[in-house]
N, C-alpha and C positions, 0 to 999 in steps of 0.2 A: 339474467332475469328479463323476461319479456313482458310487455304491456299490451293489452288489446288495442288494435288500431282504432277501434271506436267502441262506444258503450254497448252493453248487452242489448240484444234485440228487443227484449220486452220493454226496456226503458226507451230505446230509440223510437219505438212506435208511437210514443206519446209526444215526441218532439217533431214538428213538421219541417225538419230540415231536408231540403232536396238532396237526394243521393243517399239517404238512409236506407238501410237494407230492407227489403221486403221480407215478410215472415217466411216465404217459401225458400229463402236463401239460407235459412238456419241449418238445414241438413247439409247443404253444399259447402258451408263454411268450414267444416271439419274434414271434408272429403278431399282426396288428392285432386289437384288441379283447381283448387278454389281460386277465385278471382284475386287480383292484386289488392283490392280494397279490403279483403278479408284477412290479409296477412298481418302478423303481429309486428309491432313497431319495436325494433331493436336499434341499438346505436349504429351497427353496421348498415342496416337498411336505411336509416335516416341519412347517414353520411353518403351512401351510394346514390340515393335519389337526389339529394340536394346537390351533390357534386355533378351528377349528370345534367341537372337543370342549369347549373352555372355554366357548364360547357355549351349547352344549347343556346343560352343567352349570349355568350361570347361569340359563337359562330354567327348567330343572327345579327349581332352588332357589326361584325366584319362584312357580312353580306350587304347590310343596309348602307354601310359607308361607301360602297361602290357606286350607288345609284344617285342620280340627281340630274341637274341641267347639264353637267359635264361628268361623264363616267370616268372613274379612277380605277385603274387595274388593281387586282388583289396584291400583286407583288409590290406595286408602288405604295399601297397602304401599309403593308408590313414594314417596308424599308423606312417609311416616315415615322411610324409608331415606335419602331425599335431603335431608331437613330438617336432618340432623346432630344430631337431638335425642338427648341422652344419657339413660341410664337414670335418673340422679339427678333430672333435670328432669321426666322422665315420672312418677316416683313422687311428686314434689312437687305435680304437677298434681292427682293423685288421681282425676280424673274420666274420663280417657281409658283405659278398660279395654282397648280394642283395642291401644293403644300398649304397655301393660304386657305383655299376652299376647305380642305380636309380638317385642318387644325383649328380654324377660326369660325367655321360655319357648320360643317357637317358633324364633326365629332361632338361638340357641345350639344347639338340638337339630338343626336342619337342617345347620348348619356342622359339628357333630360327626359326623353321618352321612357327610358328604362326606369328612372326614379319615379316619374309620375305614375306609370303603370303599376309599379310595385306598391306605392303608397295607397292607390285606390283599391287594389285587390286586398291589401291587408285590412283596410277599413271595412270593406265589404264583408270579409270573413268574420270580423269581430261583431259587426252589427247583425249579421245573420244568426250568430250564436246567441247574442243577447236577446234578440226579438224572436228567436226560434222561427225564422221565416226566410226561405230561400230567395225571396224577392227584395229583401232589404239591401239597399245600395245607396251610397251618398247622393247620387243623382236622382233616383226614383223617390227617395224620402224627402227631398227638398233641402238636404244639408248643403249640397253644392250651391244651390240658389242663395241660401243664407250666407254662405261664405263669399259668394260673388257680390252680394249686396254690401257686406262689410268692406270688401276690397274696393268696390265702386265708391263708397262714401269716403274711404281714404284717398282715392284718386281725386275726388271732387274737392277735397280740402288740401290738395297739393302734396300728399304723401308720395305719390309716384314720381314727383319731380325732385325729390330730395335725395341726398346721398345715403339716407337711411332706408330707402325704399325696399331694398332687398330683405331687410329684417322687419320693417314696420308694416308692410303690406300683408305678410303672412299673419301678423298679429291681428290686423283688422279683419282678415278672413276668418281667423279663429273665433273672434267674438261673434261674427255673423253665423258661422256654422254652429257654435255652441247654443246660440239663441234658438235656432231651428231644432236642435236635438232636445233642448229643454221642453219645447212644446210637445214633441213626440213622447218624451219621458213622462210628462204630466198626463198624457193620454194613456200611456202604457200602464201606469200604476193604478188606473181605474179598473183594469181587467187583470185576471190571472194570466191571460195571454192575449195580446192585441190581435183581434181578428184581421185576417188578410185584407178584406174589403175596407175596413176602417183604416188600416195602415196605408193602403193605396190612396184612399180618399184624403187622408191627412197629407200625404205627399203631393197630391194634385193641388190641394188648397195652398200649401206652403209655397210650392213652385209658382203658382199664379200670383200670390201676393208679392213675393220677393222679386219675381221677374218684372212685375209692373213697376215696382219701386226702382229697380235697376234701369228700366227703360225711361223712367222719368228723369233719373240722373243723367242718362245718356243724352236725352233731349235738350238739357240745359247746358251741356258742354259746348265748347266751340267746335266747328265742323271737323277739324283735324283730329282732335281728341275723341270726338264722337265716333268717327270712322274706326279708329283704333280700338275703341271700346267694343264696338259691334263685332269686329273680327275676333277680339279676345273672348267674347261671350260664346262664340260658336265653338271654341276649343281649338287652340293652336299652339304649336311648339316652335316659337321663334328661337333663333340661335341665342342662347343666353351667354353671359360672361362666365368664366370659370369661377369667379367669386360667388356669383349667384348659384351655380351648381353646388358649391360647397355648402351654402345655406340650406338648399333643398335636401342635399345628402344628409346633413345634420338632422333635419326633421325626420327623414326616413329612418335613419339608424336609431335615433332615440325612440321614435314611435313604435317601430317594429320590435325593437329590443324590449320595450316595456310591455307590448302586447304578448311577446313570447313568454314573458314572466307570468302572464295571466292565462297561458294556454291550458293548464290543467283546470283552472276555474272556468274557462270557456267551455271545456268539455262537459263539466257538470251543469253549467247554466243552460246548455243546449238540451238537457233532459227536463228542464223545468225548474222554477225557483224553489218549489217545495222539496224536490229531490236534492237540490243543491244545499238548501238549508239543513236538511236532515244529515248531510255529510259534512257539516261544519263550515260551510261557505258563508261569509258575510256578504249576502247578495247585494244589498244596497251600496255598500262600499265598492264592490266589484263593478257594479253598473256605473257608478259615478266615475270611476277610473277609466272605464272603456269609453264612456261618452266624451270625457274631456280629451282623451287621446284621439278619438275619431274626429272631433271638432278641430283639434290642433293640426292633425295631418291633412284633413280636407282643406282647411283654410290656407295652409302653406301651398298646397298643390294648386288650388283654384287661383291663388294670387299670381302664379307664374304661367299657368296654362289655360285658364278659363274653365268652362264647364265641359268636361269630357265624360260622356255618359255611358252607363251600362257595363263598363269594364269590371267594376266592383261586384256585379251580379253574375255575369257570364263566366268569367274565369274561375272564381271560387267554386261555382256549381260544377263546372266541367272537371276541375281537379278533384273535387270531392268524390265524384263518380268513379274516378280511376284509382285514387290513393286512399280513400276512406275519410272518415270524419274526425280523426285525431288532430286537434289543432296544433300540436307540437310539430307535426309535419305539414299540415294543411296551410298554416300561415306562411312559412318560408317558401313552400312550393308554389302557392298561388302568387306570391309577390314576384318570384322569378319568371313564372310563365306569363304573368300579366306584363311584366317589363319587356319581355321578348315580343309579346303580341303587339304592344303599343309601338315599339320600334318599327315593326313591320308595317303596321297601319299607317304610321307617319311617312314611311318611305313610299307607300302607295299614294298617299295624299299629295306628296310633293313631286311625284313623277308621272302620275296618270295623265295630267293635262299640262305637263311641263311646256314652257317655263312658268305657266300659271300654277298656283297651289290651291288645293282644296283644304279647308279646315279639317283637321284630323277628327274633330268631334262629329263631323258628318259621317266619316267612315265607320267609327265605332257605333254610331246610332244605327247605321244600315245593317251592321252585324248584330248588335244587341237588341234592336227592336223586334225582329222576328223571333229571336230566342225568348224574349219576354212574353210574347204572345203564345209561344209554345208552352212555356211553363204555366201560364195562366189558364190555357184551354186544355192541353193534353193532361196536365197534372192537377186539374182543378179539384178533383176528388181528394187529393192528398194535401192540398193547400188550404182547404176550407177550415 
């Protein structure tokens, strides 16, 4: 049995999700040579696409591991990874600098980039379906700023200096991100659909308020902590511990797993609340679940990487154009593509001006900013 890769065209036209098919594509959808986004979603197609994207992410990771202040050959990387050599044994040897760099600095950073990118894309997909708006993104809507404020308050009160920091800071970020989403939620319930300009204005206002509060906290910290806070706010993937990676991976697996359980509901919510209610969806309950998951995942990511913008908007939009709008495929595909993209962006950030490093948030902003303008101007008639 096959399921349509996205909703019927007549319903899709009422939902302003970027990448939804134009009416002129209705005839071509059933014709030979129809685009990939028009294909039906079967188990074999899902497994094939997700499997290929996993392979792409793995190859991207291996390529990124080669580059840095010191280049490590592909053969050396494979021999170290396949040898099962632990970090303790590497340090005891003392002589293998490449092994130390790879296992203690570069590999954790590449893995963190994959996890952060995957989380941000998954949250972006969920928010775009919930608000029926292709510009919805944790960064644009101010959710990342709210999470940053929560994490900054935690650092101010010494959470970052405790042994519980790896679990406590994500909770602080969750509270801040949830506060931002609650403000957006209260605005959204006042309308059948939150207008695009109101959505963007709300994001600008929340970003301004939360950023001002974060800057105030930064200004009262001692100089060393203040400098670290500023670098963190620009978005950076410093080499984490493997324990920290496990915490982030836990948030990712739980968050994406629970969002995947909501994939069918997200498909219906993307058509509008009235349509979803008529099909038996408890829309208020579904929105609460998605908002809480989005805040939890954003808070966890911001607490370890700072504010990395636009990934949650650019990647889901591009993947939707290629694969269609069925969230059962869109969610995992966007997470994998975004993880690979952020690994590549971070590699560019740490090698472009080596040995100096550029915050990866600057790279993503340079890519996502023009794309944001493209969506806002070229597709303004479809976003209104």
